[in-house]
N, CA, C and O of each residue as an XYZ file, in Angstrom:
296
protein
N      -1.143     12.827      8.799
C      -1.241     12.011      7.597
C      -0.579     12.771      6.453
O      -0.889     13.935      6.203
N       0.316     12.110      5.780
C       1.005     12.702      4.640
C       0.133     12.584      3.393
O      -0.608     11.614      3.230
N       0.230     13.575      2.524
C      -0.485     13.524      1.250
C       0.297     12.651      0.270
O       1.526     12.719      0.241
N      -0.390     11.829     -0.534
C       0.309     11.000     -1.520
C       1.013     11.850     -2.587
O       0.472     12.856     -3.044
N       2.206     11.440     -2.971
C       2.910     12.098     -4.074
C       2.809     11.272     -5.348
O       3.098     11.769     -6.436
N       2.403     10.023     -5.221
C       2.214      9.159     -6.388
C       1.191      8.091     -6.029
O       1.116      7.637     -4.887
N       0.417      7.707     -7.014
C      -0.538      6.613     -6.842
C      -0.532      5.824     -8.138
O      -0.725      6.378     -9.220
N      -0.310      4.534     -8.015
C      -0.226      3.678     -9.200
C      -1.185      2.515     -9.078
O      -1.428      2.005     -7.984
N      -1.722      2.106    -10.194
C      -2.498      0.871    -10.261
C      -1.781     -0.008    -11.274
O      -1.655      0.350    -12.445
N      -1.308     -1.171    -10.808
C      -0.497     -2.055    -11.636
C      -1.026     -3.475    -11.492
O      -1.339     -3.917    -10.387
N      -1.124     -4.182    -12.598
C      -1.591     -5.565    -12.576
C      -0.471     -6.509    -12.146
O       0.704     -6.263    -12.420
N      -0.848     -7.577    -11.478
C       0.088     -8.640    -11.109
C       0.283     -9.524    -12.335
O      -0.688     -9.875    -13.006
N       1.552     -9.894    -12.638
C       1.807    -10.717    -13.825
C       1.534    -12.200    -13.544
O       1.132    -12.564    -12.439
N       1.754    -13.047    -14.549
C       1.468    -14.478    -14.429
C       2.296    -15.181    -13.354
O       1.895    -16.230    -12.850
N       3.442    -14.611    -13.001
C       4.291    -15.187    -11.955
C       3.986    -14.593    -10.575
O       4.678    -14.900     -9.604
N       2.965    -13.753    -10.486
C       2.608    -13.138     -9.207
C       3.506    -11.981     -8.827
O       3.604    -11.635     -7.649
N       4.168    -11.374     -9.809
C       5.111    -10.286     -9.549
C       4.562     -8.958    -10.067
O       3.740     -8.914    -10.982
N       5.045     -7.877     -9.449
C       4.702     -6.518     -9.869
C       5.977     -5.702     -9.897
O       6.814     -5.825     -9.003
N       6.131     -4.876    -10.910
C       7.270     -3.960    -10.991
C       6.708     -2.549    -11.042
O       5.846     -2.239    -11.865
N       7.210     -1.693    -10.144
C       6.715     -0.322    -10.042
C       7.813      0.674    -10.350
O       8.981      0.441    -10.039
N       7.439      1.778    -10.958
C       8.336      2.904    -11.167
C       7.607      4.166    -10.755
O       6.510      4.439    -11.244
N       8.199      4.930     -9.869
C       7.534      6.114     -9.332
C       8.010      7.409     -9.961
O       7.570      8.486     -9.558
N       8.901      7.329    -10.942
C       9.393      8.547    -11.564
C      10.389      9.271    -10.677
O      10.978      8.674     -9.775
N      10.574     10.548    -10.932
C      11.551     11.353    -10.206
C      10.823     12.227     -9.182
O       9.872     12.935     -9.512
N      11.288     12.160     -7.941
C      10.728     12.979     -6.863
C      11.877     13.613     -6.091
O      12.990     13.086     -6.094
N      11.620     14.733     -5.433
C      12.673     15.376     -4.650
C      13.205     14.448     -3.548
O      12.498     13.560     -3.072
N      14.440     14.671     -3.162
C      15.020     13.900     -2.059
C      14.169     14.103     -0.809
O      13.660     15.198     -0.568
N      14.020     13.066     -0.034
C      13.234     13.153      1.197
C      12.885     11.767      1.693
O      13.364     10.764      1.166
N      12.057     11.722      2.697
C      11.606     10.458      3.274
C      10.245     10.113      2.699
O       9.345     10.953      2.665
N      10.098      8.888      2.251
C       8.853      8.412      1.668
C       8.481      7.087      2.302
O       9.350      6.335      2.742
N       7.196      6.804      2.349
C       6.688      5.507      2.784
C       5.831      4.952      1.657
O       5.263      5.708      0.869
N       5.741      3.639      1.585
C       4.957      2.987      0.546
C       3.903      2.097      1.198
O       4.183      1.361      2.144
N       2.698      2.184      0.672
C       1.604      1.302      1.066
C       1.173      0.554     -0.183
O       0.969      1.159     -1.236
N       1.033     -0.763     -0.068
C       0.600     -1.594     -1.188
C      -0.700     -2.276     -0.785
O      -0.802     -2.853      0.297
N      -1.685     -2.202     -1.663
C      -2.961     -2.885     -1.456
C      -3.139     -3.866     -2.595
O      -3.061     -3.482     -3.762
N      -3.376     -5.125     -2.274
C      -3.667     -6.124     -3.294
C      -5.191     -6.219     -3.414
O      -5.854     -6.867     -2.604
N      -5.719     -5.570     -4.428
C      -7.161     -5.515     -4.658
C      -7.590     -6.826     -5.306
O      -7.672     -6.930     -6.530
N      -7.857     -7.807     -4.485
C      -8.100     -9.168     -4.960
C      -9.289     -9.279     -5.908
O      -9.277    -10.125     -6.802
N     -10.308     -8.455     -5.738
C     -11.474     -8.541     -6.614
C     -11.490     -7.435     -7.679
O     -12.474     -7.284     -8.404
N     -10.408     -6.671     -7.770
C     -10.216     -5.645     -8.811
C     -11.352     -4.630     -8.899
O     -11.719     -4.195     -9.990
N     -11.908     -4.253     -7.746
C     -12.982     -3.266     -7.781
C     -12.527     -1.861     -7.378
O     -13.343     -0.943     -7.298
N     -11.223     -1.691     -7.123
C     -10.690     -0.383     -6.794
C     -10.902      0.052     -5.358
O     -10.674      1.218     -5.033
N     -11.333     -0.852     -4.489
C     -11.593     -0.520     -3.086
C     -10.907     -1.520     -2.161
O     -10.773     -2.700     -2.487
N     -10.479     -1.028     -1.007
C      -9.964     -1.910      0.044
C     -11.147     -2.297      0.922
O     -11.741     -1.444      1.582
N     -11.487     -3.571      0.929
C     -12.616     -4.041      1.724
C     -12.156     -4.342      3.144
O     -11.090     -4.917      3.364
N     -12.975     -3.944      4.085
C     -12.672     -4.180      5.489
C     -13.813     -4.954      6.128
O     -14.945     -4.946      5.645
N     -13.491     -5.611      7.207
C     -14.480     -6.379      7.940
C     -14.710     -5.783      9.309
O     -14.667     -4.567      9.491
N     -14.951     -6.642     10.255
C     -15.229     -6.267     11.625
C     -14.133     -5.354     12.178
O     -12.949     -5.669     12.057
N     -14.506     -4.260     12.766
C     -13.593     -3.266     13.357
C     -12.648     -2.624     12.339
O     -11.632     -2.041     12.718
N     -12.976     -2.726     11.064
C     -12.160     -2.080     10.050
C     -10.922     -2.843      9.622
O     -10.095     -2.308      8.884
N     -10.776     -4.084     10.070
C      -9.626     -4.885      9.648
C      -9.741     -5.193      8.162
O     -10.819     -5.570      7.703
N      -8.647     -5.041      7.386
C      -8.729     -5.288      5.951
C      -8.993     -6.757      5.630
O      -8.437     -7.657      6.259
N      -9.857     -6.977      4.636
C     -10.119     -8.323      4.143
C      -9.183     -8.656      2.983
O      -8.994     -9.826      2.649
N      -8.598     -7.624      2.371
C      -7.649     -7.817      1.282
C      -6.248     -7.537      1.814
O      -6.080     -6.831      2.808
N      -5.261     -8.088      1.152
C      -3.886     -7.976      1.640
C      -3.332     -6.564      1.438
O      -3.556     -5.924      0.410
N      -2.599     -6.103      2.457
C      -1.934     -4.806      2.403
C      -0.517     -4.970      2.940
O      -0.222     -5.925      3.659
N       0.344     -4.041      2.590
C       1.709     -4.067      3.101
C       2.259     -2.652      3.161
O       1.837     -1.777      2.406
N       3.203     -2.438      4.064
C       3.843     -1.144      4.259
C       5.347     -1.293      4.105
O       5.905     -2.351      4.394
N       6.002     -0.232      3.648
C       7.458     -0.273      3.525
C       8.088     -0.559      4.882
O       7.487     -0.319      5.929
N       9.300     -1.073      4.840
C      10.060     -1.481      6.034
C       9.396     -2.616      6.802
O       9.771     -2.886      7.943
N       8.414     -3.287      6.197
C       7.734     -4.376      6.883
C       6.918     -3.915      8.077
O       6.603     -4.712      8.961
N       6.575     -2.644      8.110
C       5.838     -2.069      9.246
C       4.430     -2.658      9.321
O       3.856     -3.056      8.307
N       3.889     -2.708     10.523
C       2.534     -3.186     10.757
C       1.782     -2.160     11.573
O       2.357     -1.480     12.422
N       0.502     -2.054     11.314
C      -0.350     -1.184     12.117
C      -1.040     -1.979     13.205
O      -1.262     -3.183     13.071
N      -1.369     -1.306     14.259
C      -2.116     -1.918     15.348
C      -3.439     -1.180     15.426
O      -3.484     -0.042     15.893
N      -4.509     -1.805     14.980
C      -5.829     -1.182     14.886
C      -5.793      0.058     14.000
O      -6.356      1.095     14.349
N      -5.136     -0.053     12.867
C      -5.045      1.036     11.900
C      -3.799      0.863     11.054
O      -3.087     -0.132     11.192
N      -3.530      1.817     10.183
C      -2.334      1.704      9.329
C      -1.063      1.828     10.147
O      -1.080      2.315     11.278
N       0.041      1.382      9.561
C       1.343      1.510     10.220
C       1.671      2.990     10.442
O       1.237      3.851      9.677
N       2.417      3.266     11.465
C       2.823      4.642     11.744
C       3.871      5.089     10.719
O       4.683      4.286     10.261
N       3.842      6.362     10.372
C       4.747      6.947      9.391
C       6.199      6.628      9.735
O       6.962      6.216      8.862
N       6.581      6.810     10.971
C       7.985      6.614     11.361
C       8.413      5.157     11.221
O       9.600      4.882     11.051
N       7.484      4.234     11.290
C       7.810      2.813     11.136
C       7.918      2.389      9.670
O       8.704      1.512      9.312
N       7.103      3.040      8.834
C       7.091      2.689      7.406
C       8.190      3.447      6.682
O       8.351      3.294      5.471
């Protein structure tokens, strides 16, 4: 598991869009995970077997199988 180099909390605008800026980081490989905290409580809620109840997404359109997407896929 890689340690996060940036963490942002950004509100969705009236058109359902979000714009992010991560600043300057050294050259390298990075992956992005996005969590849409639908109830704005700062937590990702999960249900049966740990499946997320709120929407999540990974860079490169990667998907996890019984867990988060693999680093190499994201």
